C-alpha positions, 0 to 999 in steps of 0.5 A: 591191688599193688597199691595196697600191698606197697601200703602194707609193705611200708607199714611193715618196714615201719613196724619192724623197727619197733622192738616188741612188735609181734605178728598179731600187731602187724596184722592189726595194722594191715587190717586198719589200713585194708581196703581190697583184703579187709575181709581175709585179713579180717578173718585171720586176725579174728582166728589168730588166737585159735592158731597163728599158723593156721590162721595165716595158712587160711589167709594165704589160701583166701588171697590170690595175689602173690606179692601178698602171699609172700608177705604172709609167708613172711609172717609165718616164718616170723610166727614160728622160727625167726625174728620179724626183722630177718622174716622181712629183710628182703622187703627193702629190696622187693620195695625198690623194685616195685618203686622202679617199676611203677616209675617206669610205668609212670614215665611210660604213661606221661610220655603217651599222654605228652604225645596226645597233647602235642597232637591236640596242641598242633591240631589248631594250627594245622586247621588254620593252616588248611582253612586259610591257605590251602582251602582258598588256593585250591578254591581259586585254582578250581575257580580259574580252571573252570573259566580257563575251560569255559573260555577254551570251550567258547573258542572251540 
């Protein structure tokens, strides 16, 4: 869902630079690229002609993902009061925040996978070390202890 909302934000950022763009056009573009939220957005686009505010309100009620709800609220503001550029002025900042958050999450994931990779890469060396050095030394030690005990037992 987060990926799809990031995609919506990118679409809106591109469309808001166009001079004659309106909320209906933005909704149509969002519908084209929707996967998870396709049904509610399609329903909103179909109901848009009967009332923009009401259609967006139904969309807001149909979805439960908070970042998308903020986008819908900005669309509602753009329908009635303010231009689209002003309705989405915080979108750049919000998008940067999500990018930083995602970057940190990816770094944690890479670091965790790197640790697993190091462990898997180190395992053959440990097996080789244990198999060729420690096991033969222990076997030789046990055989020599058995020999020593049997020699001591023969003396007694």
